[in-house]
C-alpha positions, 0 to 999 in steps of 0.5 A: 184042520179038525174044524173049518173056521168061517168068517162073516165075510165068507157068506154070500147068502144066508147059508152059503159060504165061499172059501178060497186060499188056505182053507179051500186048498186044505179041504180040496187036498186033505179032505179030498173035497167032493160035492155032497161031502160034509165037514165040521165048520164053525163061525168065529165067536159063534156056533158050530155045525156042518158044511156041505160042499155044493160047488167046487172050482179050481181055487174055491168052493162053496158050502151050505152051512147049518150052525146049530151047535154051541162051541165047547165050554171053555176051561175054568182056568186063567193062564199066566205065563212068562214070555218064552222064546218066540218059537216056544211062545207059538207052541205054548199059545197053540197048546193053551188055546187048543185045550180051551183056555180063554184068558192068557196073561203074558208077562215080563220076568227077570229071566225073559230076554228083552229081545223077545218083546220085539219078536214078529210073533207078537204082532196082532195078525201073526198072533191071530194066525196061531190062535186060529190054527189052535181053534181049528185043532181043538174044534172051538170057535171062541177067540181067547183074550191074550193080554201082555204085561211088561212090568212084573211087580206092578202087575203082581201087586196091582192086578193079580188080586183081582185076577185070582179072586174066587179062584185057586191060584197055582204057581208051577215051579220045578223045585216046589215041595208040594205035588201038583193037585188033581181034578180041582173042580173049581176056577183056577189061576195057573202061573208058569214061569220061564223054563228055569222057573221064576226067580226067588224074588218073583216067587215070593211076590206071587206067594204074598198074593196067595199063590201056592207053589206046586211041582209035577216032578223032578224034570224041568219041562219046556213051557209048551209041554208044561202047559198041557201037562199041568192043565190036564192034572188040575182040570 
């Protein structure tokens, strides 16, 4: 836990927070909490700063917090991914959010198993847990927007034009002939399909809207590895 995420209801006075549960246990056991020790903290969707431990009890602790720092600047990138298998989805979201992606579209694709859409990992509370873990990892406080879209063709034809406007639309595909560019220094919309890639029909539909297909090599990566590998090249 590189950053302790705080919530408004943690505050018992203007500057004092009381933490219990997972966060308190982590601070006590991992950070070896002691009176006077300072840790990186951040208020969800607000500023970051330092929290100094002022009181420790068996199952809770209190901190005096000063939140004077801005959260890191988000990546100039919108991510579109085909829904992967549930365990992979959690890792993919963690990778994207911890890197600073703030808008993620999760879409249907022909190769997406329909049962994935019924997975508990898509539950709002379960998803927020994964997002918080990723924010803690990346030392960020700003929640991303994650949007689910089931119908591929209507999404691509009706919504993609507005999403990619004023950005560079990139479609990652294992067999693309063009190599993935580096350091674009502009707004990017990145689309990543299932592990075997989008179907030819889906690729053509995306390309009609302006996407350029690119590859990062001969090897086919799992989605959770493809996301950071491609983003670090593009940004």
